[in-house]
C-alpha positions in Angstrom: 232.1 -142.4 291.5 235.2 -140.3 292.0 236.0 -137.2 289.9 239.2 -135.5 288.9 239.2 -131.8 289.8 241.3 -129.8 287.5 242.0 -126.2 288.5 243.6 -123.4 286.4 244.9 -120.3 288.1 244.1 -117.4 285.8 242.7 -113.8 285.8 239.3 -112.2 285.4 239.8 -111.4 281.7 240.4 -115.0 280.8 237.8 -116.9 282.9 235.3 -117.2 280.1 237.9 -118.5 277.6 239.3 -121.0 280.1 235.8 -122.2 281.0 235.0 -122.7 277.3 238.1 -124.9 277.0 236.8 -127.2 279.7 233.3 -127.2 278.1 234.8 -128.1 274.7 236.7 -131.0 276.3 233.5 -132.4 277.8 233.9 -131.5 281.5 231.0 -132.7 283.7 231.0 -129.4 285.5 232.8 -126.0 285.6 233.2 -123.6 288.6 234.6 -120.1 288.6 236.0 -118.5 291.7 236.7 -114.8 291.0 237.1 -112.4 294.0 236.5 -109.5 291.6 232.9 -110.7 291.1 232.4 -110.1 294.8 234.4 -107.0 295.3 233.0 -105.2 292.3 229.3 -105.8 293.2 227.3 -102.7 293.5 226.6 -101.9 297.2 223.4 -100.0 298.0 220.6 -100.4 300.6 218.7 -102.7 298.3 221.6 -104.9 297.3 222.5 -108.1 299.1 226.0 -109.5 299.3 225.8 -112.9 297.6 228.8 -114.2 299.5 230.4 -114.0 302.9 233.6 -112.1 302.2 235.3 -114.3 304.8 235.4 -116.9 302.1 237.8 -114.7 300.1 240.6 -115.2 302.6 242.0 -118.1 300.8 241.8 -116.5 297.4 244.3 -114.0 295.9 242.5 -110.8 295.1 244.2 -110.5 291.6 243.7 -114.2 290.7 240.7 -116.2 289.5 240.3 -120.0 289.6 238.5 -122.0 287.0 237.8 -125.6 287.9 236.4 -128.5 286.0 235.5 -132.1 286.8 236.0 -135.3 284.8 234.8 -138.7 286.1 237.2 -141.6 286.5 235.0 -143.3 283.9 236.1 -140.7 281.4 239.7 -140.7 282.7 240.3 -144.2 283.9 244.1 -144.2 283.9 247.0 -141.8 284.8 247.9 -141.7 281.2 244.5 -140.5 280.2 244.7 -137.7 282.8 248.2 -136.7 281.6 247.0 -136.5 278.0 244.1 -134.3 279.0 246.4 -132.0 281.0 248.7 -131.7 277.9 245.7 -130.7 275.7 244.6 -128.1 278.3 248.1 -126.7 278.4 248.0 -126.3 274.6 244.7 -124.6 274.6 245.8 -122.3 277.4 248.9 -121.3 275.4 246.5 -120.3 272.6 244.4 -118.2 275.0 247.6 -116.4 276.2 248.3 -115.2 272.6 245.4 -112.8 272.7 244.3 -112.4 276.4 246.1 -111.8 279.7 245.6 -115.1 281.4 247.8 -115.1 284.5 250.0 -117.9 285.5 247.8 -120.7 284.0 249.1 -123.0 286.7 247.3 -126.3 286.7 246.4 -128.4 289.7 244.7 -131.7 289.9 242.9 -133.5 292.8 240.7 -136.6 293.1 237.4 -136.0 294.8 234.3 -138.0 295.8 231.2 -137.0 293.8 229.2 -135.8 296.8 232.0 -133.5 297.8 232.3 -131.6 294.5 228.6 -131.6 293.7 227.7 -129.4 296.7 230.8 -127.6 298.0 230.3 -124.6 295.6 226.9 -123.8 297.1 228.4 -121.8 300.0 229.6 -119.2 297.4 226.0 -118.5 296.1 223.6 -116.7 298.4 220.4 -114.5 297.7 220.9 -111.2 296.0 218.9 -108.4 294.4 219.7 -106.8 291.1 218.2 -103.9 289.1 214.9 -102.4 290.2 212.9 -105.5 291.0 214.9 -108.7 290.5 215.5 -110.9 293.5 217.5 -114.1 292.9 217.3 -116.9 295.5 219.1 -120.3 295.3 216.7 -123.2 295.4 218.2 -124.7 298.5 217.7 -121.6 300.7 214.4 -121.2 302.5 213.5 -117.6 302.8 210.5 -115.2 303.3 208.7 -114.4 300.0 209.9 -111.4 298.0 208.2 -108.1 298.4 205.1 -107.7 296.2 206.8 -105.5 293.6 209.8 -107.8 293.3 210.3 -110.5 290.7 211.6 -113.6 292.5 213.8 -116.0 290.5 214.5 -119.3 292.2 217.6 -120.9 290.7 219.7 -124.0 290.9 222.5 -123.4 288.5 223.7 -127.0 288.7 226.7 -127.5 286.5 225.6 -124.8 284.0 226.6 -121.2 283.7 224.5 -118.3 284.7 223.9 -117.6 288.4 223.3 -113.9 287.7 226.3 -112.9 289.8 228.7 -112.6 287.0 229.0 -109.1 285.4 228.0 -110.5 282.0 224.8 -112.0 283.2 223.8 -109.2 285.6 224.2 -106.6 282.9 221.9 -108.6 280.6 219.3 -108.9 283.4 219.2 -105.1 284.0 218.8 -104.4 280.3 216.0 -107.0 280.0 214.2 -105.4 282.9 214.0 -102.2 280.9 213.2 -103.7 277.5 210.8 -106.8 277.9 207.2 -105.9 277.3 204.1 -108.1 277.9 203.7 -110.7 275.1 207.2 -110.3 273.7 208.9 -113.2 271.8 212.4 -113.6 273.1 215.3 -115.8 271.9 218.1 -116.6 274.4 221.2 -117.9 272.6 223.6 -119.8 274.9 221.0 -120.0 277.7 223.2 -121.7 280.4 221.1 -122.1 283.5 218.1 -120.5 281.8 218.2 -117.5 284.1 217.8 -114.8 281.4 214.8 -116.6 279.8 213.2 -117.0 283.2 213.6 -113.3 283.9 212.0 -112.5 280.6 209.0 -114.8 281.3 208.6 -113.2 284.8 208.7 -109.8 283.1 205.7 -110.8 281.0 207.2 -112.2 277.7 204.7 -114.4 275.9 207.2 -116.9 274.4 210.9 -117.5 275.2 213.0 -120.0 273.3 216.5 -120.7 274.8 219.3 -122.7 273.2 222.6 -124.1 274.3 225.2 -126.4 272.8 225.7 -128.1 276.2 223.1 -130.8 276.9 223.8 -130.5 280.6 222.9 -126.8 280.4 219.7 -127.6 278.5 218.7 -130.0 281.3 219.4 -127.5 284.0 217.6 -124.7 282.2 214.5 -126.9 281.8 214.5 -127.8 285.5 214.9 -124.1 286.5 212.0 -123.1 284.2 209.8 -125.7 285.9 211.1 -124.6 289.3 209.9 -121.1 288.5 206.6 -122.3 287.0 207.3 -120.8 283.6 207.7 -123.9 281.5 204.6 -123.0 279.5 206.4 -119.9 278.3 210.1 -121.0 278.3 211.1 -123.6 275.7 214.7 -124.9 275.8 216.4 -126.5 272.9 219.8 -128.1 272.2 221.9 -126.7 269.4 222.8 -123.5 267.7 220.7 -120.7 266.2 220.7 -121.8 262.6 220.0 -125.5 263.2 217.2 -125.5 265.7 213.8 -126.1 264.1 212.0 -124.2 266.9 213.8 -121.0 265.7 212.8 -121.3 262.1 210.3 -118.7 260.9 210.5 -117.0 264.4 210.4 -113.2 264.4 211.5 -112.1 267.9 211.0 -108.8 269.6 214.3 -109.3 271.5 217.3 -111.6 271.2 219.9 -111.9 273.9 223.3 -113.6 273.6 225.5 -113.8 276.7 228.4 -115.7 275.1 231.8 -114.4 274.0 233.0 -111.7 271.5 233.9 -114.1 268.7 230.6 -115.8 268.7 228.7 -112.5 268.8 230.7 -111.3 265.8 229.8 -114.5 264.0 226.1 -114.1 264.9 225.8 -110.5 263.9 225.0 -111.3 260.3 222.5 -114.1 261.2 220.5 -112.4 263.9 218.4 -110.1 261.5 216.7 -113.1 260.0 215.1 -113.8 263.4 214.5 -110.3 264.6 211.5 -108.1 264.0 212.1 -104.7 262.5 213.0 -102.4 265.4 213.6 -105.4 267.6 216.5 -105.3 270.1 219.7 -107.5 270.2 221.4 -107.6 273.6 224.9 -109.1 273.5 227.2 -109.6 276.5 230.3 -111.7 277.5 232.5 -109.1 275.7 235.8 -108.3 277.3 236.8 -104.6 277.0 239.6 -105.4 274.6 237.1 -106.8 272.1 234.5 -104.1 272.4 235.7 -102.3 269.2 235.6 -105.5 267.2 232.1 -106.3 268.3 230.9 -102.7 267.6 232.4 -102.8 264.2 230.6 -106.1 263.4 227.3 -104.7 264.6 227.7 -101.5 262.5 228.8 -103.5 259.4 225.6 -105.5 259.7 223.3 -102.5 260.0 222.7 -102.3 263.8 222.3 -99.0 265.7 223.8 -99.1 269.2 221.4 -97.9 271.8 223.2 -98.5 275.1 226.6 -99.8 276.3 227.0 -101.1 279.8 230.3 -101.6 281.5 230.9 -103.7 284.7 234.3 -104.8 285.8 236.3 -106.0 282.8 233.1 -106.7 280.8 230.9 -104.9 278.2 227.2 -105.5 277.3 225.7 -103.8 274.2 222.0 -103.2 273.4 221.3 -102.4 269.8 218.6 -102.6 267.1 218.4 -102.8 263.3 
């Protein structure tokens, strides 16, 4: 089957919002190519470059590309494609009202399935993060991690969350400091499942992840099995308030790597699922929305413990 590749030229601050547009419209997969993800990575003797910087030569350093894919079955005629592009243009115009979003130029290309399904893998290589975390793509054969390292084997598939993006990597380093043996953890918007898998490998006794995207749920379950933590990590489809598995749960820690507006909405709901003194980690917050998120947290009785900043993004750790 052939797929329509749709590419939007944007900037770092808008990649999450543009990606969400594609997800909302039912894209089969979404890719983000952002040179700043690479150039802003911390460099130290224990860090690995997760990409060959030669691959950046064809990308503008101040521009990010967000790509999505729709099958010909979904878009069977030129008219259907044109209508989708028009809808995307409308949604991008809305984003530009509150975010710098670059040119928002749109390109389309017809691709064979086997071409788009694997081409992105060259951009994802092993890397280390924090004190002990070692993330290795599932298709790369490599010597085992050092004894003190926590190895995460990951195939992100068409879901979000490789660990390379600032929003995810900040969550991972916060989790490394907070997760205790036996903890109950909720992961809202779990994507590829990487954060829940990290928690399980850090000793959590129970992890429940959720995502609205059925494709992400499938990928997260596969990654949990790949890392042999399926007995600890449970993945559900839906949102926090509607998932039966979350009912009557009192978590030690809740993590939400989403976007600012969703975090603001969740701020009043989280306490019903969080033990007294439990921690709430929220990420996916662009700097321009930091004050709004902090205000929502304060208004709902949270005390902020730590704020991390990486690139254009903020992650907040707090408790009630």
